[in-house]
Every structure is written in structure tokens, then in C-alpha cells.
C-alpha positions in Angstrom: 10.8 -5.6 -4.6 8.5 -8.1 -2.8 4.9 -8.5 -1.9 5.2 -6.3 1.2 6.8 -3.4 -0.6 4.1 -3.5 -3.3 1.5 -2.8 -0.6 3.3 -0.6 1.9 5.1 2.0 -0.3 2.1 3.2 -2.3 -0.1 3.2 0.7 2.3 5.4 2.6 2.5 7.7 -0.4 -1.3 7.8 -0.6 -1.6 8.7 3.1 0.7 11.6 2.7 -1.1 12.8 -0.4 -4.5 12.4 1.3 -3.3 14.4 4.3 -2.1 17.2 2.0 -5.3 17.1 0.0 -7.5 17.2 3.1 -5.7 20.3 4.5 -5.4 22.1 1.1 -8.6 21.3 -0.8 -12.3 20.9 0.3 -12.4 17.1 0.3 -14.2 15.1 2.9 -12.5 12.4 5.0 -15.0 9.8 3.8 -14.0 10.4 0.1 -10.3 10.1 0.9 -10.9 7.0 3.1 -12.9 5.3 0.3 -10.3 6.1 -2.3 -7.6 4.7 0.0 -9.5 1.5 0.6 -9.9 1.0 -3.2 -6.2 1.6 -3.7 -5.3 -0.9 -0.9 -7.6 -3.5 -2.5 -6.0 -3.1 -5.9 -2.5 -3.3 -4.4 -3.4 -6.5 -2.5 -4.7 -8.1 -5.6 -1.5 -7.2 -7.5 0.6 -8.6 -4.6 -1.2 -12.0 -4.9 0.3 -12.4 -8.3 2.9 -15.1 -8.8 5.2 -12.7 -10.7 6.0 -10.8 -7.5 8.3 -12.7 -5.1 7.5 -13.4 -1.4 9.2 -11.5 1.3 12.6 -13.0 2.2 12.7 -15.2 5.2 14.4 -13.6 8.3 15.5 -17.0 9.7 19.2 -17.9 9.7 20.1 -20.7 7.5 20.7 -24.1 9.1 24.3 -25.2 9.5 
């Protein structure tokens, strides 16, 4: 688990749930969009915490 997965995974889950809610229930897109922006903001604040490690570097180690 790293900073990127803290943001991306719940956001993708929210997008799927919002799509389902929009097609199944009488919700407006502006309501779903606003809730998604609030969720994304909270997730970005959580990801800034020092407790959560950074993403691993994709560079090869020097020999």
C-alpha cells in the first residue's frame, strides 16, 4: 500500500458506484460529481500523511 493506491483504488470504486447510482436511482450528475470531488480531496489529504509510504521507485539500482 502506497500513496498512489490510497487515492486510485477508492476513486475507481466510487466511480463504479456513482455510475450504478446514476442509472438506478434519481440522482443528478452534479450531486455525484460533488461527492466524488469531496472524496478525492479527503483521500489526497490522507495520502499526504507521513505514515503512508511513497510509491516505490521504478529505476534500476546502480551497480
